[in-house]
Biotite code that builds the C-alpha atoms (Angstrom):
import biotite.structure as struc

atoms = struc.array([
    struc.Atom([-19.832, -2.732, -12.678], chain_id="A", res_id=1, res_name="UNK", atom_name="CA", element="C"),
    struc.Atom([-19.271, -3.353, -16.379], chain_id="A", res_id=2, res_name="UNK", atom_name="CA", element="C"),
    struc.Atom([-20.274, -1.637, -19.575], chain_id="A", res_id=3, res_name="UNK", atom_name="CA", element="C"),
    struc.Atom([-22.610, -3.093, -22.169], chain_id="A", res_id=4, res_name="UNK", atom_name="CA", element="C"),
    struc.Atom([-19.845, -5.095, -23.831], chain_id="A", res_id=5, res_name="UNK", atom_name="CA", element="C"),
    struc.Atom([-18.961, -6.866, -20.577], chain_id="A", res_id=6, res_name="UNK", atom_name="CA", element="C"),
    struc.Atom([-15.674, -5.011, -20.090], chain_id="A", res_id=7, res_name="UNK", atom_name="CA", element="C"),
    struc.Atom([-14.817, -3.361, -16.811], chain_id="A", res_id=8, res_name="UNK", atom_name="CA", element="C"),
    struc.Atom([-15.841, 0.283, -16.524], chain_id="A", res_id=9, res_name="UNK", atom_name="CA", element="C"),
    struc.Atom([-13.100, 2.903, -16.485], chain_id="A", res_id=10, res_name="UNK", atom_name="CA", element="C"),
    struc.Atom([-11.414, 3.845, -13.232], chain_id="A", res_id=11, res_name="UNK", atom_name="CA", element="C"),
    struc.Atom([-11.903, 7.487, -12.206], chain_id="A", res_id=12, res_name="UNK", atom_name="CA", element="C"),
    struc.Atom([-8.345, 8.665, -11.481], chain_id="A", res_id=13, res_name="UNK", atom_name="CA", element="C"),
    struc.Atom([-9.453, 11.991, -10.029], chain_id="A", res_id=14, res_name="UNK", atom_name="CA", element="C"),
    struc.Atom([-11.998, 10.188, -7.892], chain_id="A", res_id=15, res_name="UNK", atom_name="CA", element="C"),
    struc.Atom([-9.291, 7.931, -6.474], chain_id="A", res_id=16, res_name="UNK", atom_name="CA", element="C"),
    struc.Atom([-7.234, 10.876, -5.254], chain_id="A", res_id=17, res_name="UNK", atom_name="CA", element="C"),
    struc.Atom([-10.320, 12.734, -4.035], chain_id="A", res_id=18, res_name="UNK", atom_name="CA", element="C"),
    struc.Atom([-11.422, 9.717, -1.989], chain_id="A", res_id=19, res_name="UNK", atom_name="CA", element="C"),
    struc.Atom([-7.871, 9.151, -0.729], chain_id="A", res_id=20, res_name="UNK", atom_name="CA", element="C"),
    struc.Atom([-7.588, 12.731, 0.491], chain_id="A", res_id=21, res_name="UNK", atom_name="CA", element="C"),
    struc.Atom([-11.023, 12.540, 2.126], chain_id="A", res_id=22, res_name="UNK", atom_name="CA", element="C"),
    struc.Atom([-10.136, 9.330, 4.003], chain_id="A", res_id=23, res_name="UNK", atom_name="CA", element="C"),
    struc.Atom([-6.727, 10.704, 4.949], chain_id="A", res_id=24, res_name="UNK", atom_name="CA", element="C"),
    struc.Atom([-8.296, 13.795, 6.511], chain_id="A", res_id=25, res_name="UNK", atom_name="CA", element="C"),
    struc.Atom([-11.158, 11.883, 8.101], chain_id="A", res_id=26, res_name="UNK", atom_name="CA", element="C"),
    struc.Atom([-8.955, 9.339, 9.879], chain_id="A", res_id=27, res_name="UNK", atom_name="CA", element="C"),
    struc.Atom([-5.713, 11.325, 10.103], chain_id="A", res_id=28, res_name="UNK", atom_name="CA", element="C"),
    struc.Atom([-5.342, 10.767, 13.849], chain_id="A", res_id=29, res_name="UNK", atom_name="CA", element="C"),
    struc.Atom([-5.572, 6.986, 13.591], chain_id="A", res_id=30, res_name="UNK", atom_name="CA", element="C"),
    struc.Atom([-3.364, 6.820, 10.502], chain_id="A", res_id=31, res_name="UNK", atom_name="CA", element="C"),
    struc.Atom([-0.777, 9.104, 12.066], chain_id="A", res_id=32, res_name="UNK", atom_name="CA", element="C"),
    struc.Atom([-0.623, 7.106, 15.290], chain_id="A", res_id=33, res_name="UNK", atom_name="CA", element="C"),
    struc.Atom([-0.312, 3.788, 13.428], chain_id="A", res_id=34, res_name="UNK", atom_name="CA", element="C"),
    struc.Atom([2.490, 5.182, 11.271], chain_id="A", res_id=35, res_name="UNK", atom_name="CA", element="C"),
    struc.Atom([4.173, 6.759, 14.281], chain_id="A", res_id=36, res_name="UNK", atom_name="CA", element="C"),
    struc.Atom([4.063, 3.558, 16.333], chain_id="A", res_id=37, res_name="UNK", atom_name="CA", element="C"),
    struc.Atom([5.469, 1.453, 13.508], chain_id="A", res_id=38, res_name="UNK", atom_name="CA", element="C"),
    struc.Atom([7.865, 3.751, 11.676], chain_id="A", res_id=39, res_name="UNK", atom_name="CA", element="C"),
    struc.Atom([9.587, 5.791, 14.376], chain_id="A", res_id=40, res_name="UNK", atom_name="CA", element="C"),
    struc.Atom([11.008, 2.900, 16.458], chain_id="A", res_id=41, res_name="UNK", atom_name="CA", element="C"),
    struc.Atom([12.022, 0.963, 13.353], chain_id="A", res_id=42, res_name="UNK", atom_name="CA", element="C"),
    struc.Atom([13.696, 4.020, 11.820], chain_id="A", res_id=43, res_name="UNK", atom_name="CA", element="C"),
    struc.Atom([15.683, 4.627, 14.997], chain_id="A", res_id=44, res_name="UNK", atom_name="CA", element="C"),
    struc.Atom([16.731, 0.970, 15.205], chain_id="A", res_id=45, res_name="UNK", atom_name="CA", element="C"),
    struc.Atom([17.808, 0.873, 11.559], chain_id="A", res_id=46, res_name="UNK", atom_name="CA", element="C"),
    struc.Atom([19.762, 4.121, 11.984], chain_id="A", res_id=47, res_name="UNK", atom_name="CA", element="C"),
    struc.Atom([21.541, 2.694, 15.041], chain_id="A", res_id=48, res_name="UNK", atom_name="CA", element="C"),
    struc.Atom([22.520, -0.475, 13.157], chain_id="A", res_id=49, res_name="UNK", atom_name="CA", element="C"),
    struc.Atom([25.030, 1.550, 11.150], chain_id="A", res_id=50, res_name="UNK", atom_name="CA", element="C"),
    struc.Atom([26.796, 0.623, 7.910], chain_id="A", res_id=51, res_name="UNK", atom_name="CA", element="C"),
    struc.Atom([27.854, -2.955, 8.678], chain_id="A", res_id=52, res_name="UNK", atom_name="CA", element="C"),
    struc.Atom([26.621, -5.207, 5.849], chain_id="A", res_id=53, res_name="UNK", atom_name="CA", element="C"),
    struc.Atom([25.216, -7.852, 8.186], chain_id="A", res_id=54, res_name="UNK", atom_name="CA", element="C"),
    struc.Atom([23.408, -5.288, 10.287], chain_id="A", res_id=55, res_name="UNK", atom_name="CA", element="C"),
    struc.Atom([22.132, -3.573, 7.150], chain_id="A", res_id=56, res_name="UNK", atom_name="CA", element="C"),
    struc.Atom([20.537, -6.870, 6.113], chain_id="A", res_id=57, res_name="UNK", atom_name="CA", element="C"),
    struc.Atom([18.827, -6.997, 9.510], chain_id="A", res_id=58, res_name="UNK", atom_name="CA", element="C"),
    struc.Atom([17.687, -3.426, 8.974], chain_id="A", res_id=59, res_name="UNK", atom_name="CA", element="C"),
    struc.Atom([16.217, -4.408, 5.613], chain_id="A", res_id=60, res_name="UNK", atom_name="CA", element="C"),
    struc.Atom([14.237, -7.204, 7.264], chain_id="A", res_id=61, res_name="UNK", atom_name="CA", element="C"),
    struc.Atom([12.931, -4.774, 9.882], chain_id="A", res_id=62, res_name="UNK", atom_name="CA", element="C"),
    struc.Atom([11.888, -2.302, 7.198], chain_id="A", res_id=63, res_name="UNK", atom_name="CA", element="C"),
    struc.Atom([10.174, -5.085, 5.246], chain_id="A", res_id=64, res_name="UNK", atom_name="CA", element="C"),
    struc.Atom([8.197, -6.261, 8.275], chain_id="A", res_id=65, res_name="UNK", atom_name="CA", element="C"),
    struc.Atom([7.230, -2.740, 9.321], chain_id="A", res_id=66, res_name="UNK", atom_name="CA", element="C"),
    struc.Atom([6.254, -1.798, 5.761], chain_id="A", res_id=67, res_name="UNK", atom_name="CA", element="C"),
    struc.Atom([4.000, -4.856, 5.460], chain_id="A", res_id=68, res_name="UNK", atom_name="CA", element="C"),
    struc.Atom([2.424, -4.205, 8.870], chain_id="A", res_id=69, res_name="UNK", atom_name="CA", element="C"),
    struc.Atom([1.869, -0.548, 7.983], chain_id="A", res_id=70, res_name="UNK", atom_name="CA", element="C"),
    struc.Atom([0.174, -1.104, 4.629], chain_id="A", res_id=71, res_name="UNK", atom_name="CA", element="C"),
    struc.Atom([-1.920, -3.939, 6.077], chain_id="A", res_id=72, res_name="UNK", atom_name="CA", element="C"),
    struc.Atom([-3.052, -1.644, 8.902], chain_id="A", res_id=73, res_name="UNK", atom_name="CA", element="C"),
    struc.Atom([-3.863, 1.173, 6.474], chain_id="A", res_id=74, res_name="UNK", atom_name="CA", element="C"),
    struc.Atom([-5.967, -1.219, 4.411], chain_id="A", res_id=75, res_name="UNK", atom_name="CA", element="C"),
    struc.Atom([-7.885, -2.142, 7.575], chain_id="A", res_id=76, res_name="UNK", atom_name="CA", element="C"),
    struc.Atom([-8.497, 1.549, 8.313], chain_id="A", res_id=77, res_name="UNK", atom_name="CA", element="C"),
    struc.Atom([-9.767, 2.192, 4.780], chain_id="A", res_id=78, res_name="UNK", atom_name="CA", element="C"),
    struc.Atom([-11.974, -0.905, 5.017], chain_id="A", res_id=79, res_name="UNK", atom_name="CA", element="C"),
    struc.Atom([-13.429, 0.482, 8.255], chain_id="A", res_id=80, res_name="UNK", atom_name="CA", element="C"),
    struc.Atom([-14.136, 3.854, 6.630], chain_id="A", res_id=81, res_name="UNK", atom_name="CA", element="C"),
    struc.Atom([-15.641, 2.244, 3.527], chain_id="A", res_id=82, res_name="UNK", atom_name="CA", element="C"),
    struc.Atom([-18.069, 0.342, 5.765], chain_id="A", res_id=83, res_name="UNK", atom_name="CA", element="C"),
    struc.Atom([-19.733, 3.283, 7.523], chain_id="A", res_id=84, res_name="UNK", atom_name="CA", element="C"),
    struc.Atom([-17.753, 6.455, 6.826], chain_id="A", res_id=85, res_name="UNK", atom_name="CA", element="C"),
    struc.Atom([-15.727, 6.489, 10.033], chain_id="A", res_id=86, res_name="UNK", atom_name="CA", element="C"),
    struc.Atom([-13.004, 4.636, 11.918], chain_id="A", res_id=87, res_name="UNK", atom_name="CA", element="C"),
    struc.Atom([-14.576, 2.443, 14.591], chain_id="A", res_id=88, res_name="UNK", atom_name="CA", element="C"),
    struc.Atom([-11.475, 0.444, 15.525], chain_id="A", res_id=89, res_name="UNK", atom_name="CA", element="C"),
    struc.Atom([-8.847, 1.666, 17.957], chain_id="A", res_id=90, res_name="UNK", atom_name="CA", element="C"),
    struc.Atom([-5.178, 1.849, 16.966], chain_id="A", res_id=91, res_name="UNK", atom_name="CA", element="C"),
    struc.Atom([-4.498, -1.316, 18.958], chain_id="A", res_id=92, res_name="UNK", atom_name="CA", element="C"),
    struc.Atom([-7.338, -3.159, 17.230], chain_id="A", res_id=93, res_name="UNK", atom_name="CA", element="C"),
    struc.Atom([-6.096, -2.080, 13.807], chain_id="A", res_id=94, res_name="UNK", atom_name="CA", element="C"),
    struc.Atom([-2.543, -3.249, 14.502], chain_id="A", res_id=95, res_name="UNK", atom_name="CA", element="C"),
    struc.Atom([-3.763, -6.424, 16.156], chain_id="A", res_id=96, res_name="UNK", atom_name="CA", element="C"),
    struc.Atom([-6.010, -7.346, 13.227], chain_id="A", res_id=97, res_name="UNK", atom_name="CA", element="C"),
    struc.Atom([-2.993, -7.517, 10.894], chain_id="A", res_id=98, res_name="UNK", atom_name="CA", element="C"),
    struc.Atom([-0.486, -9.172, 13.234], chain_id="A", res_id=99, res_name="UNK", atom_name="CA", element="C"),
    struc.Atom([-1.811, -12.786, 12.995], chain_id="A", res_id=100, res_name="UNK", atom_name="CA", element="C"),
    struc.Atom([-1.236, -12.797, 9.217], chain_id="A", res_id=101, res_name="UNK", atom_name="CA", element="C"),
    struc.Atom([1.875, -10.647, 9.170], chain_id="A", res_id=102, res_name="UNK", atom_name="CA", element="C"),
    struc.Atom([4.261, -13.403, 8.048], chain_id="A", res_id=103, res_name="UNK", atom_name="CA", element="C"),
    struc.Atom([2.265, -14.382, 4.934], chain_id="A", res_id=104, res_name="UNK", atom_name="CA", element="C"),
    struc.Atom([1.741, -10.674, 4.245], chain_id="A", res_id=105, res_name="UNK", atom_name="CA", element="C"),
    struc.Atom([5.515, -10.217, 4.314], chain_id="A", res_id=106, res_name="UNK", atom_name="CA", element="C"),
    struc.Atom([5.807, -13.209, 1.964], chain_id="A", res_id=107, res_name="UNK", atom_name="CA", element="C"),
    struc.Atom([3.323, -11.547, -0.395], chain_id="A", res_id=108, res_name="UNK", atom_name="CA", element="C"),
    struc.Atom([5.332, -8.328, -0.354], chain_id="A", res_id=109, res_name="UNK", atom_name="CA", element="C"),
    struc.Atom([8.483, -10.333, -1.120], chain_id="A", res_id=110, res_name="UNK", atom_name="CA", element="C"),
    struc.Atom([6.863, -12.173, -4.030], chain_id="A", res_id=111, res_name="UNK", atom_name="CA", element="C"),
    struc.Atom([5.643, -8.887, -5.490], chain_id="A", res_id=112, res_name="UNK", atom_name="CA", element="C"),
    struc.Atom([8.991, -7.169, -4.972], chain_id="A", res_id=113, res_name="UNK", atom_name="CA", element="C"),
    struc.Atom([11.045, -10.021, -6.432], chain_id="A", res_id=114, res_name="UNK", atom_name="CA", element="C"),
    struc.Atom([8.708, -10.521, -9.388], chain_id="A", res_id=115, res_name="UNK", atom_name="CA", element="C"),
    struc.Atom([8.632, -6.840, -10.281], chain_id="A", res_id=116, res_name="UNK", atom_name="CA", element="C"),
    struc.Atom([12.396, -6.500, -9.791], chain_id="A", res_id=117, res_name="UNK", atom_name="CA", element="C"),
    struc.Atom([13.145, -9.436, -12.099], chain_id="A", res_id=118, res_name="UNK", atom_name="CA", element="C"),
    struc.Atom([10.791, -8.010, -14.713], chain_id="A", res_id=119, res_name="UNK", atom_name="CA", element="C"),
    struc.Atom([12.457, -4.609, -14.504], chain_id="A", res_id=120, res_name="UNK", atom_name="CA", element="C"),
    struc.Atom([15.947, -6.090, -14.809], chain_id="A", res_id=121, res_name="UNK", atom_name="CA", element="C"),
    struc.Atom([15.024, -8.204, -17.836], chain_id="A", res_id=122, res_name="UNK", atom_name="CA", element="C"),
    struc.Atom([13.148, -5.780, -20.069], chain_id="A", res_id=123, res_name="UNK", atom_name="CA", element="C"),
    struc.Atom([11.624, -3.113, -17.762], chain_id="A", res_id=124, res_name="UNK", atom_name="CA", element="C"),
    struc.Atom([8.191, -3.462, -19.371], chain_id="A", res_id=125, res_name="UNK", atom_name="CA", element="C"),
    struc.Atom([7.395, -6.869, -17.789], chain_id="A", res_id=126, res_name="UNK", atom_name="CA", element="C"),
    struc.Atom([8.226, -5.402, -14.389], chain_id="A", res_id=127, res_name="UNK", atom_name="CA", element="C"),
    struc.Atom([5.873, -2.478, -14.942], chain_id="A", res_id=128, res_name="UNK", atom_name="CA", element="C"),
    struc.Atom([3.126, -4.832, -16.111], chain_id="A", res_id=129, res_name="UNK", atom_name="CA", element="C"),
    struc.Atom([3.511, -7.025, -13.018], chain_id="A", res_id=130, res_name="UNK", atom_name="CA", element="C"),
    struc.Atom([3.448, -3.962, -10.756], chain_id="A", res_id=131, res_name="UNK", atom_name="CA", element="C"),
    struc.Atom([0.177, -2.856, -12.371], chain_id="A", res_id=132, res_name="UNK", atom_name="CA", element="C"),
    struc.Atom([-1.321, -6.364, -12.213], chain_id="A", res_id=133, res_name="UNK", atom_name="CA", element="C"),
    struc.Atom([-0.459, -6.865, -8.545], chain_id="A", res_id=134, res_name="UNK", atom_name="CA", element="C"),
    struc.Atom([-1.129, -3.406, -7.122], chain_id="A", res_id=135, res_name="UNK", atom_name="CA", element="C"),
    struc.Atom([-4.360, -4.580, -5.442], chain_id="A", res_id=136, res_name="UNK", atom_name="CA", element="C"),
    struc.Atom([-2.890, -7.834, -4.092], chain_id="A", res_id=137, res_name="UNK", atom_name="CA", element="C"),
    struc.Atom([-2.224, -6.633, -0.547], chain_id="A", res_id=138, res_name="UNK", atom_name="CA", element="C"),
    struc.Atom([-5.742, -5.191, -0.048], chain_id="A", res_id=139, res_name="UNK", atom_name="CA", element="C"),
    struc.Atom([-7.229, -8.388, -1.494], chain_id="A", res_id=140, res_name="UNK", atom_name="CA", element="C"),
    struc.Atom([-5.075, -10.417, 0.903], chain_id="A", res_id=141, res_name="UNK", atom_name="CA", element="C"),
    struc.Atom([-6.151, -8.355, 3.925], chain_id="A", res_id=142, res_name="UNK", atom_name="CA", element="C"),
    struc.Atom([-9.817, -7.649, 3.179], chain_id="A", res_id=143, res_name="UNK", atom_name="CA", element="C"),
    struc.Atom([-10.803, -10.925, 1.522], chain_id="A", res_id=144, res_name="UNK", atom_name="CA", element="C"),
    struc.Atom([-8.386, -13.020, 3.608], chain_id="A", res_id=145, res_name="UNK", atom_name="CA", element="C"),
    struc.Atom([-6.978, -14.763, 0.552], chain_id="A", res_id=146, res_name="UNK", atom_name="CA", element="C"),
    struc.Atom([-3.730, -16.672, 0.295], chain_id="A", res_id=147, res_name="UNK", atom_name="CA", element="C"),
    struc.Atom([-0.564, -15.191, -1.193], chain_id="A", res_id=148, res_name="UNK", atom_name="CA", element="C"),
    struc.Atom([-0.955, -16.466, -4.752], chain_id="A", res_id=149, res_name="UNK", atom_name="CA", element="C"),
    struc.Atom([-4.742, -16.233, -4.688], chain_id="A", res_id=150, res_name="UNK", atom_name="CA", element="C"),
    struc.Atom([-4.386, -12.540, -3.789], chain_id="A", res_id=151, res_name="UNK", atom_name="CA", element="C"),
    struc.Atom([-2.064, -12.036, -6.768], chain_id="A", res_id=152, res_name="UNK", atom_name="CA", element="C"),
    struc.Atom([-4.578, -13.706, -9.060], chain_id="A", res_id=153, res_name="UNK", atom_name="CA", element="C"),
    struc.Atom([-7.432, -11.658, -7.600], chain_id="A", res_id=154, res_name="UNK", atom_name="CA", element="C"),
    struc.Atom([-5.493, -8.439, -8.166], chain_id="A", res_id=155, res_name="UNK", atom_name="CA", element="C"),
    struc.Atom([-4.768, -9.432, -11.763], chain_id="A", res_id=156, res_name="UNK", atom_name="CA", element="C"),
    struc.Atom([-8.484, -9.944, -12.349], chain_id="A", res_id=157, res_name="UNK", atom_name="CA", element="C"),
    struc.Atom([-9.470, -6.658, -10.718], chain_id="A", res_id=158, res_name="UNK", atom_name="CA", element="C"),
    struc.Atom([-6.934, -4.542, -12.602], chain_id="A", res_id=159, res_name="UNK", atom_name="CA", element="C"),
    struc.Atom([-7.727, -5.979, -16.034], chain_id="A", res_id=160, res_name="UNK", atom_name="CA", element="C"),
    struc.Atom([-9.051, -3.252, -18.326], chain_id="A", res_id=161, res_name="UNK", atom_name="CA", element="C"),
    struc.Atom([-7.788, -0.371, -16.167], chain_id="A", res_id=162, res_name="UNK", atom_name="CA", element="C"),
    struc.Atom([-4.027, -0.883, -16.038], chain_id="A", res_id=163, res_name="UNK", atom_name="CA", element="C"),
    struc.Atom([-3.130, 2.182, -18.098], chain_id="A", res_id=164, res_name="UNK", atom_name="CA", element="C"),
    struc.Atom([-5.199, 4.325, -15.763], chain_id="A", res_id=165, res_name="UNK", atom_name="CA", element="C"),
    struc.Atom([-3.557, 2.651, -12.782], chain_id="A", res_id=166, res_name="UNK", atom_name="CA", element="C"),
    struc.Atom([-0.197, 3.470, -14.410], chain_id="A", res_id=167, res_name="UNK", atom_name="CA", element="C"),
    struc.Atom([-1.141, 7.158, -14.320], chain_id="A", res_id=168, res_name="UNK", atom_name="CA", element="C"),
    struc.Atom([-1.887, 6.840, -10.610], chain_id="A", res_id=169, res_name="UNK", atom_name="CA", element="C"),
    struc.Atom([1.375, 4.948, -10.129], chain_id="A", res_id=170, res_name="UNK", atom_name="CA", element="C"),
    struc.Atom([3.410, 7.672, -11.807], chain_id="A", res_id=171, res_name="UNK", atom_name="CA", element="C"),
    struc.Atom([1.971, 10.243, -9.419], chain_id="A", res_id=172, res_name="UNK", atom_name="CA", element="C"),
    struc.Atom([2.741, 7.945, -6.471], chain_id="A", res_id=173, res_name="UNK", atom_name="CA", element="C"),
    struc.Atom([6.282, 7.452, -7.808], chain_id="A", res_id=174, res_name="UNK", atom_name="CA", element="C"),
    struc.Atom([6.708, 11.220, -7.932], chain_id="A", res_id=175, res_name="UNK", atom_name="CA", element="C"),
    struc.Atom([5.734, 11.379, -4.246], chain_id="A", res_id=176, res_name="UNK", atom_name="CA", element="C"),
    struc.Atom([8.304, 8.718, -3.339], chain_id="A", res_id=177, res_name="UNK", atom_name="CA", element="C"),
    struc.Atom([11.027, 10.450, -5.361], chain_id="A", res_id=178, res_name="UNK", atom_name="CA", element="C"),
    struc.Atom([10.243, 13.817, -3.792], chain_id="A", res_id=179, res_name="UNK", atom_name="CA", element="C"),
    struc.Atom([10.399, 12.352, -0.279], chain_id="A", res_id=180, res_name="UNK", atom_name="CA", element="C"),
    struc.Atom([13.652, 10.556, -1.107], chain_id="A", res_id=181, res_name="UNK", atom_name="CA", element="C"),
    struc.Atom([15.333, 13.633, -2.586], chain_id="A", res_id=182, res_name="UNK", atom_name="CA", element="C"),
    struc.Atom([14.240, 15.887, 0.276], chain_id="A", res_id=183, res_name="UNK", atom_name="CA", element="C"),
    struc.Atom([15.425, 13.312, 2.792], chain_id="A", res_id=184, res_name="UNK", atom_name="CA", element="C"),
    struc.Atom([18.821, 12.871, 1.118], chain_id="A", res_id=185, res_name="UNK", atom_name="CA", element="C"),
    struc.Atom([19.420, 16.620, 0.962], chain_id="A", res_id=186, res_name="UNK", atom_name="CA", element="C"),
    struc.Atom([18.434, 17.133, 4.586], chain_id="A", res_id=187, res_name="UNK", atom_name="CA", element="C"),
    struc.Atom([20.542, 14.235, 5.845], chain_id="A", res_id=188, res_name="UNK", atom_name="CA", element="C"),
    struc.Atom([23.545, 15.482, 3.854], chain_id="A", res_id=189, res_name="UNK", atom_name="CA", element="C"),
    struc.Atom([23.153, 19.026, 5.211], chain_id="A", res_id=190, res_name="UNK", atom_name="CA", element="C"),
    struc.Atom([22.408, 18.127, 8.848], chain_id="A", res_id=191, res_name="UNK", atom_name="CA", element="C"),
    struc.Atom([22.387, 14.391, 9.617], chain_id="A", res_id=192, res_name="UNK", atom_name="CA", element="C"),
    struc.Atom([20.527, 14.455, 12.935], chain_id="A", res_id=193, res_name="UNK", atom_name="CA", element="C"),
    struc.Atom([17.961, 17.080, 11.954], chain_id="A", res_id=194, res_name="UNK", atom_name="CA", element="C"),
    struc.Atom([17.656, 15.516, 8.505], chain_id="A", res_id=195, res_name="UNK", atom_name="CA", element="C"),
    struc.Atom([16.810, 12.082, 9.907], chain_id="A", res_id=196, res_name="UNK", atom_name="CA", element="C"),
    struc.Atom([14.181, 13.574, 12.243], chain_id="A", res_id=197, res_name="UNK", atom_name="CA", element="C"),
    struc.Atom([12.563, 15.577, 9.434], chain_id="A", res_id=198, res_name="UNK", atom_name="CA", element="C"),
    struc.Atom([12.721, 12.592, 7.068], chain_id="A", res_id=199, res_name="UNK", atom_name="CA", element="C"),
    struc.Atom([10.918, 10.404, 9.617], chain_id="A", res_id=200, res_name="UNK", atom_name="CA", element="C"),
    struc.Atom([8.259, 13.093, 10.080], chain_id="A", res_id=201, res_name="UNK", atom_name="CA", element="C"),
    struc.Atom([7.753, 13.442, 6.319], chain_id="A", res_id=202, res_name="UNK", atom_name="CA", element="C"),
    struc.Atom([7.623, 9.653, 5.894], chain_id="A", res_id=203, res_name="UNK", atom_name="CA", element="C"),
    struc.Atom([5.014, 9.326, 8.651], chain_id="A", res_id=204, res_name="UNK", atom_name="CA", element="C"),
    struc.Atom([2.853, 11.808, 6.738], chain_id="A", res_id=205, res_name="UNK", atom_name="CA", element="C"),
    struc.Atom([3.526, 10.738, 3.146], chain_id="A", res_id=206, res_name="UNK", atom_name="CA", element="C"),
    struc.Atom([3.754, 6.944, 3.138], chain_id="A", res_id=207, res_name="UNK", atom_name="CA", element="C"),
    struc.Atom([0.353, 6.329, 4.777], chain_id="A", res_id=208, res_name="UNK", atom_name="CA", element="C"),
    struc.Atom([-1.209, 8.542, 2.090], chain_id="A", res_id=209, res_name="UNK", atom_name="CA", element="C"),
    struc.Atom([0.342, 6.345, -0.593], chain_id="A", res_id=210, res_name="UNK", atom_name="CA", element="C"),
    struc.Atom([-0.925, 3.228, 1.205], chain_id="A", res_id=211, res_name="UNK", atom_name="CA", element="C"),
    struc.Atom([-4.430, 4.707, 1.308], chain_id="A", res_id=212, res_name="UNK", atom_name="CA", element="C"),
    struc.Atom([-4.240, 5.227, -2.466], chain_id="A", res_id=213, res_name="UNK", atom_name="CA", element="C"),
    struc.Atom([-3.546, 1.510, -2.916], chain_id="A", res_id=214, res_name="UNK", atom_name="CA", element="C"),
    struc.Atom([-6.474, 0.537, -0.694], chain_id="A", res_id=215, res_name="UNK", atom_name="CA", element="C"),
    struc.Atom([-8.836, 2.998, -2.388], chain_id="A", res_id=216, res_name="UNK", atom_name="CA", element="C"),
    struc.Atom([-7.778, 1.642, -5.784], chain_id="A", res_id=217, res_name="UNK", atom_name="CA", element="C"),
    struc.Atom([-8.711, -1.851, -4.623], chain_id="A", res_id=218, res_name="UNK", atom_name="CA", element="C"),
    struc.Atom([-12.165, -0.813, -3.391], chain_id="A", res_id=219, res_name="UNK", atom_name="CA", element="C"),
    struc.Atom([-12.905, 1.212, -6.536], chain_id="A", res_id=220, res_name="UNK", atom_name="CA", element="C"),
    struc.Atom([-11.772, -1.649, -8.785], chain_id="A", res_id=221, res_name="UNK", atom_name="CA", element="C"),
    struc.Atom([-13.871, -4.121, -6.818], chain_id="A", res_id=222, res_name="UNK", atom_name="CA", element="C"),
    struc.Atom([-16.847, -1.814, -7.180], chain_id="A", res_id=223, res_name="UNK", atom_name="CA", element="C"),
    struc.Atom([-16.299, -1.628, -10.937], chain_id="A", res_id=224, res_name="UNK", atom_name="CA", element="C"),
    struc.Atom([-16.255, -5.429, -11.079], chain_id="A", res_id=225, res_name="UNK", atom_name="CA", element="C"),
    struc.Atom([-19.519, -5.726, -9.201], chain_id="A", res_id=226, res_name="UNK", atom_name="CA", element="C"),
    struc.Atom([-18.174, -6.251, -5.681], chain_id="A", res_id=227, res_name="UNK", atom_name="CA", element="C"),
    struc.Atom([-19.562, -4.778, -2.458], chain_id="A", res_id=228, res_name="UNK", atom_name="CA", element="C"),
    struc.Atom([-18.831, -1.094, -1.854], chain_id="A", res_id=229, res_name="UNK", atom_name="CA", element="C"),
    struc.Atom([-19.316, -1.024, 1.917], chain_id="A", res_id=230, res_name="UNK", atom_name="CA", element="C"),
    struc.Atom([-16.011, -2.562, 2.980], chain_id="A", res_id=231, res_name="UNK", atom_name="CA", element="C"),
    struc.Atom([-17.477, -6.032, 3.519], chain_id="A", res_id=232, res_name="UNK", atom_name="CA", element="C"),
    struc.Atom([-16.380, -9.123, 1.678], chain_id="A", res_id=233, res_name="UNK", atom_name="CA", element="C"),
    struc.Atom([-18.729, -9.818, -1.195], chain_id="A", res_id=234, res_name="UNK", atom_name="CA", element="C"),
    struc.Atom([-19.274, -12.998, -3.084], chain_id="A", res_id=235, res_name="UNK", atom_name="CA", element="C"),
    struc.Atom([-17.166, -12.366, -6.149], chain_id="A", res_id=236, res_name="UNK", atom_name="CA", element="C"),
    struc.Atom([-16.210, -14.263, -9.252], chain_id="A", res_id=237, res_name="UNK", atom_name="CA", element="C"),
    struc.Atom([-12.461, -13.995, -9.817], chain_id="A", res_id=238, res_name="UNK", atom_name="CA", element="C"),
    struc.Atom([-12.960, -14.660, -13.499], chain_id="A", res_id=239, res_name="UNK", atom_name="CA", element="C"),
    struc.Atom([-14.929, -11.439, -13.984], chain_id="A", res_id=240, res_name="UNK", atom_name="CA", element="C"),
])
């Protein structure tokens, strides 16, 4: 959807959060189970690895794989809801639909993370710009089954004209991450065992919500650029 001048219509920030909350409530059981299955075992394993540098590297790899699998699964759930208003797939089907492409999805997450990190280290602003350009890359990769770099290009096209509005969404998401991190650090410092348990519980609730925001952003941006709004893959022109 574009305005009369051919530019992309403006993203409705309030609508993004309203839709995210609606999807979160509508498919809470599925989202919660997916997050529980992926995050709890990995969190326990990482905690047991301890402070050894080599083991910490292994823990980082586990977190990377689980994070990619989680956000890919959340995108699948949102795609399912966008199609007919409900979740038709089982938890096993959701997880299984992402698994065959998990390695390239991890590669995509790495490319995004490294690119944004380099941009932040150099001048900060380039890193922020890349983060805004690539925010829809993972949903494009999962829903449209694109390659790693094609998904990055697709995201850049979709976000063009709405990046300042996406920045506003990103700042709110960042506030959620910071709040979870601060609460977790305080709890772990006060009571390590209880703190870790509470932190895992909070993460299982909070991180899927953030992942839903990313997926909803993708579907709203695709709608604004004339794509299908029912969760199916439409014939789109990346140059739009």
